[in-house]
C-alpha positions in Angstrom: 0.0 0.0 0.0 1.4 3.4 -1.1 2.0 6.0 1.5 -0.2 9.1 1.3 1.6 12.1 -0.2 2.8 14.6 2.4 0.5 17.6 3.0 1.8 20.8 1.4 3.3 23.2 3.9 3.7 27.0 3.6 6.8 28.8 4.6 6.7 32.0 6.7 7.1 34.2 3.6 4.1 32.7 1.9 2.0 33.0 5.0 3.0 36.7 5.3 2.2 37.3 1.6 -1.3 35.7 2.0 -2.0 37.7 5.1 -0.9 40.9 3.4 -3.1 40.2 0.4 -6.1 39.5 2.7 -5.5 42.8 4.6 -5.2 44.7 1.4 -8.5 43.2 0.1 -10.3 44.1 3.4 -8.9 47.6 3.2 -10.1 48.1 -0.4 -13.5 46.8 0.6 -13.7 49.2 3.5 -12.7 52.1 1.3 -15.4 51.2 -1.2 -17.9 51.2 1.5 -16.7 54.6 2.8 -16.9 56.1 -0.7 -20.4 54.7 -1.1 -21.5 56.3 2.1 -19.8 59.6 1.1 -21.7 59.6 -2.2 -25.0 58.9 -0.4 -24.3 61.8 2.1 -23.5 64.2 -0.7 -26.6 63.2 -2.7 -28.8 63.8 0.5 -27.1 67.2 1.0 -27.7 68.2 -2.6 -31.3 67.4 -2.4 -31.9 70.1 0.2 -30.0 73.3 1.1 -27.9 72.8 4.3 -27.1 76.5 4.7 -28.6 78.0 7.8 -27.6 81.7 7.7 -26.8 83.4 10.9 -28.6 86.7 10.6 -26.6 89.7 11.9 -26.7 93.5 12.0 -23.3 93.5 10.4 -23.7 94.7 6.8 -22.8 92.2 4.0 -20.5 93.9 1.5 -20.0 93.1 -2.1 -16.3 92.3 -1.2 -17.6 89.2 0.6 -18.7 87.8 -2.7 -15.3 88.3 -4.5 -14.7 84.5 -4.8 -18.4 83.3 -5.1 -17.6 81.0 -8.0 -15.2 78.2 -8.7 -13.9 76.9 -5.4 -17.1 77.8 -3.6 -19.6 76.7 -6.3 -20.4 73.5 -4.4 -21.9 75.6 -1.7 -24.5 77.2 -4.0 -24.8 75.2 -7.2 -27.6 72.8 -6.0 -29.9 75.6 -4.8 -32.1 76.9 -7.6 -34.2 79.9 -6.4 -37.7 80.3 -7.6 -38.6 83.7 -6.1 -37.0 86.8 -4.7 -37.2 85.6 -1.1 -35.4 82.4 -1.9 -32.8 84.3 -4.0 -32.1 86.8 -1.1 -31.6 83.8 1.3 -29.3 82.1 -1.3 -27.2 85.2 -1.7 -26.9 85.6 2.1 -25.9 82.0 2.6 -23.3 82.2 -0.1 -21.8 85.4 1.3 -21.6 84.0 4.8 -20.0 80.8 3.7 -17.4 82.7 1.5 -16.7 85.2 4.3 -16.0 82.4 6.8 -13.7 80.7 4.2 -11.8 83.9 3.5 -11.4 84.6 7.2 -9.4 81.3 7.6 -6.9 82.1 4.9 -4.9 84.9 3.3 -5.4 85.8 -0.4 -2.6 86.3 -3.0 -2.3 89.9 -4.2 -3.9 89.2 -7.6 -6.9 87.5 -5.8 -7.2 90.6 -3.5 -7.2 92.8 -6.5 -10.2 91.0 -7.9 -12.3 92.1 -4.9 -11.8 95.7 -6.1 -14.1 95.1 -9.1 -17.8 95.9 -8.6 -20.0 92.9 -8.3 -23.2 93.4 -10.2 -26.2 91.1 -10.0 -27.4 89.9 -13.4 -30.7 91.5 -14.4 -31.9 88.4 -16.2 -31.2 84.7 -16.1 -30.4 82.8 -19.4 -33.3 80.9 -21.0 -30.9 77.9 -21.1 -28.4 77.5 -18.2 -26.7 74.6 -20.0 -23.1 75.7 -20.1 -19.9 73.8 -19.5 -16.2 73.9 -20.2 -16.9 71.3 -22.8 -20.0 70.6 -24.9 -22.6 73.4 -24.6 -26.2 73.9 -25.8 -26.7 75.2 -29.4 -27.2 78.9 -29.8 -30.8 80.2 -29.9 -32.4 79.6 -33.3 -30.0 76.9 -34.4 -31.3 74.1 -36.6 -29.7 71.6 -39.0 -30.6 73.9 -41.8 -27.4 75.8 -41.1 -25.7 72.9 -42.9 -27.6 73.6 -46.1 -24.8 75.5 -47.7 -21.9 74.1 -45.7 -19.1 72.6 -47.8 -19.0 69.4 -45.6 -16.9 66.6 -47.1 -14.9 69.1 -49.2 -11.1 69.5 -48.8 -9.8 72.7 -47.2 -7.6 72.9 -50.4 -10.7 73.2 -52.7 -11.8 76.5 -54.0 -14.8 76.7 -51.7 -12.7 75.5 -48.7 -10.1 78.2 -49.3 -12.9 80.8 -49.7 -14.5 79.8 -46.3 -11.1 79.9 -44.5 -10.5 83.4 -46.0 -13.9 84.6 -44.9 -13.3 83.2 -41.3 -9.9 84.9 -41.1 -11.2 88.3 -42.4 -14.2 88.3 -40.0 -11.9 87.3 -37.1 -9.7 90.2 -37.9 -12.6 92.6 -38.2 -14.5 91.6 -35.1 -11.4 91.4 -32.8 -9.6 94.5 -34.3 -6.5 92.4 -35.0 -3.8 94.7 -36.6 -3.1 94.2 -40.3 0.5 93.1 -39.8 -0.6 90.2 -37.4 -1.1 86.8 -38.9 -4.2 84.7 -38.2 -4.0 80.9 -38.6 -6.8 78.4 -38.6 -5.5 75.0 -37.4 -6.9 71.6 -36.7 -7.3 69.9 -33.3 -9.2 72.9 -31.7 -7.6 75.1 -29.1 -5.4 72.3 -27.8 -3.8 72.0 -31.2 -3.3 75.7 -31.5 -1.7 76.3 -28.2 0.5 73.2 -28.4 1.6 74.1 -31.9 2.7 77.5 -30.7 4.5 76.2 -27.6 6.3 73.4 -29.6 7.4 75.9 -32.2 8.5 78.8 -30.1 9.3 77.9 -26.5 12.8 77.2 -25.5 14.9 80.2 -26.3 14.1 82.0 -23.0 13.0 80.9 -19.4 9.3 80.3 -19.2 6.7 81.4 -16.6 3.6 79.2 -16.6 0.5 80.5 -14.8 -2.3 78.1 -14.1 -5.3 77.9 -11.7 -7.5 75.3 -13.4 -7.3 72.1 -15.5 -6.4 73.6 -18.9 -3.6 75.8 -17.6 -2.3 72.8 -15.7 -2.2 70.8 -18.9 0.0 73.5 -20.5 2.3 73.4 -17.5 2.5 69.6 -17.9 3.4 70.0 -21.6 6.2 72.4 -20.9 7.7 70.3 -18.1 6.9 66.7 -19.1 6.7 66.8 -22.9 9.0 69.7 -23.9 11.1 69.0 -20.8 12.3 72.6 -20.6 14.7 73.2 -17.8 14.2 76.9 -16.7 10.4 76.9 -15.9 8.7 78.8 -13.1 5.3 77.8 -12.0 2.7 80.3 -10.8 -0.3 78.3 -9.6 -3.3 78.8 -7.3 -6.2 76.7 -6.0 -9.6 76.6 -7.8 -11.4 79.9 -7.2 -8.2 81.9 -6.9 -5.5 83.6 -9.0 -1.7 83.4 -8.5 0.3 86.6 -8.3 0.4 87.4 -12.0 2.5 90.6 -11.4 5.4 88.4 -10.3 6.0 87.1 -13.8 9.0 88.6 -15.5 8.9 90.5 -18.8 12.2 88.9 -20.1 10.6 85.4 -19.7 8.1 83.8 -22.0 4.8 83.5 -20.3 2.0 80.9 -20.8 -1.5 81.5 -19.2 -5.2 80.9 -19.7 -7.3 84.0 -20.0 -10.5 82.5 -18.8 -10.4 79.4 -16.6 -13.6 77.8 -17.6 -13.2 74.8 -15.2 -12.7 77.0 -12.1 -14.8 80.1 -13.0 -11.9 82.5 -12.6 -10.4 84.7 -15.3 -7.6 87.3 -15.3 -9.0 90.7 -14.3 -6.9 92.6 -16.9 -3.7 92.5 -18.9 -2.0 95.4 -17.1 0.6 92.8 -15.8 1.7 92.1 -19.4 4.3 94.9 -20.0 4.3 96.7 -23.3 8.1 96.5 -23.5 8.4 92.9 -22.5 11.0 90.9 -24.5 9.5 87.5 -23.8 6.8 85.9 -25.8 3.2 85.8 -24.5 1.2 82.6 -25.0 -2.4 83.4 -24.2 -5.0 80.6 -24.3 -8.1 82.7 -24.9 -10.3 80.2 -26.7 -13.4 80.8 -24.4 -12.6 84.5 -24.0 -11.5 86.0 -27.2 -15.0 86.8 -28.6 -16.6 87.4 -25.2 -14.2 89.5 -22.9 -12.6 92.8 -23.3 -9.0 92.8 -24.4 -8.8 89.0 -24.5 -7.5 89.1 -28.0 -4.9 91.8 -27.2 -2.6 89.8 -25.0 
């Protein structure tokens, strides 16, 4: 009769590895449960306003609303007001929340400068509030009929393609007041293609100052440091809802910045920090600002 084969044994290293894997699995499971509870809590909070304003005799100033977008949007975005009383309470809650936040931290000089601008309440709400930093609603009156005379499927090298490009360039120059000796280029790959084409072609001769305070500007900083791998790069960054100290950039450096930070709700207040006698190049990502904000096309 054959002897039974010996039972397999585990050495200490194997036991330790199995124990570690089990502990990691339990930790991952606990983290999933925590995230599920967090999502459930946030959903409940979004369903009903949680702000309980503390009414006070102290006047609420416009200055208290200076950063009422971007970073603090989560405090107000889920509350849609239906009448003047609800709106007044919404504004008060927002201002109190922002004041408390500002009291806990100091602001960069450029962020403080933003508070000097007058805050005006919009007189009318848009018919369609569907706006984002990506796909947006079609303009009022849009219909597929606009494609009736569009040269879709035609090469940009065709006669009609060249004519449409020429028309777009001439209208851009006219609307934005672009000087006659400035060149306007129409390129593929949207704004990403345009800004990266410019950086890849012209950065590298001088040190570079990159200013960013939201996702698109952070992408340009990543391009400069990780893709182009330029050595002399200075980063000027700020949290969502704030601006870095733009005045600290140097006029003998190239500068890269986003005029309007659509993902944070913060734009540069002006271009006074761009010196007229600067020797460095200015790379201004103004895709969402150039036709909508004063001086956006003059950087």
